[in-house]
N, C-alpha and C positions, 0 to 999 in steps of 0.2 A: 396432511402432513406439509411443513414448511418449504416456501422454494429454498433452492441452494445460492450462496452466497457467489457472486464470480469474482476470484483473484486475477486481474487482467497482467499479463505479461508480452513486453515488448522486446523484440530481439534485432537490433540494428547491426549490421555490417554490410560492407560495401560488395562483398562477396558471395553469391547466392549460394555456392555450395558449403559456405559457413551457416549460414542462415539455415538453409535445410538440415545440417547437420545439429545446431544448436536447436531443432525444432525437435528431432527425433529424439536428442537427450531431455530436452524438457517435459515432452509427453511420458517418458519414463519417471522422471522425478516428480510430475503430477498424479503418479500412481499413491504415492503416499500422503494426498492431502487428506484432510477429515473429510467424512460422507458427506458432511453439510455443505461443503464448497466444491466448485469444479473452475478447472483453471483455463483462460481464454489466452491462448497463443497466438499472439500475432508478429510475423517477420516481415521486415521491411530493408532494402538494400539501398535505400537513399533515403541519408540523415536530413535532408529538407520535408522529405517525406512525413518522416517519424515525427519531425516538430510537429507538423499537423496532428499527425495519431495522438500524440500527445497531450495536444490542446482538448480534442475529442473524447479521448477514453482516459486522461489521466492513470497510466498504469499504476498498479502497484510494486511491480518489478521493471526495472530496465536492464538490460543487456546489452553494452554496447561495445563496440571495436573504439580505436584510438584513432588511426591514421586512416581515414577515408577522404573521398574527394567531396567538393561543395560545404562540407561542416566537418571540423574534426571533432573526435568524442568530447575532448575536454571542453569546448564549446557547446558542445550540446548538453553536458552534464550541468554547467556552468547556467543553462538556459533553465534547466529542470528546477535547479534549486533556486534561483532567483525568481521566478514566475508561479512556482507551485508549491504546496505545503511540502516542508522539506522532510517532514517525517511520514507523509504518506507514500512516498516512492521510494524504495530501495535500488541502489544502483548497483550492478557488478559489471567490471570494465573485463572483456575476454580482449586481449592484443599480443602483437608480436612483441613489442617495447617490454624488453626485458630489464632495462634500467632503470636505477634505484630512483634517479630523478622524475621519470615518468610514472612510477606507482606512488611516489610522494605528490606528485602534481595532481593526481588523479584523486587523490585522497583528500587534499586541500580543496579540491574542487568538489568535492562533495560523494565521491563513491565508497561503497560501503564493501566492498569487495573487490579484488583485483587477482586474474588469473590470465596465466601468458597461454601463447599459442605454440607449438600444436595443441589443439584442445586435448586434455586427458579425460576421456568420458567418464571416467568413474569418479574423479576428482570434480567434475564440472557438474555431474549428477548430484552427489553430495553435497557440495554446496548452493545449489540451486533449491534441493528438496529442505536445506534448512533454511533458507530464505524463504520458501512457500511456508514451510512451519510457521517460521517467525510472523510472518504476514496472517497467517491464518488464526494466530493466538491474538495478535493486534485486535483483528478484527471483531473477532468473539469477544474480547474484552469492550471494546467501543461499545458493542450491542447491549453487553450488560450493565454497561454506563448508563446508556439511554433508557434501558428499562428502569434501573434506580432511579433516573433523574424523573420521568413518569410516575412511578409508583409514590414517590416523596412529593411531587406536586401533588398528587391525588390524595394522599394522607391530608397534607397540608391542608388542603381546599377543604376536607371532610373534619377536621377539627376545627378551622376557625367556624365553619359553619355550624358545629356544636357549641364551640363557645360563645358566638353570639347568640344562640338559643339559650342556652341556659343565661346568659347575661340578661336578656331580655323577659324570661321567665323572673329571674330573681327582682329587676326593675319592676315588674309587675305586682309580684307579691308586695314589695315595697310600699307602692303605691296604693296597694287595696290594704294593707295595715292603716296607712297612714291617714284613710277617709273614715 
């Protein structure tokens, strides 16, 4: 049996009870991932520590608040989009900011989704479940692409080897016929 792939999920909010709530909801959402995946959930209350975790783990999904001390969520999103593969990390903003400007700013900085507080348990779980499904499908697709690339490389190598043998045999016959 093959080893399970890990989908890494980082939750960032300066309020510990919000991180705990999101962890519980993330555990519920993770129940629906395909059986060949497992979800690693990391909670952090310091955005600066979260930056270190992002560098070390490069999570597939980042869920972040906007209004935090040390570093706000907009800056955290910008950092992720600037220094890491923008297609690898999906970002969900969970914040008390309900104004249109904040939503637009989050999306312009690279957020993929936006949820307002107070967190609605069902909505959050469904949105995260959809994001986990998307990430798992992307990983399956990447694995298939790698498999097909390897198979193509091997087939090309075998074909070239066969062509070289055929060419060598043909040249040998011409030499033998010429003598």
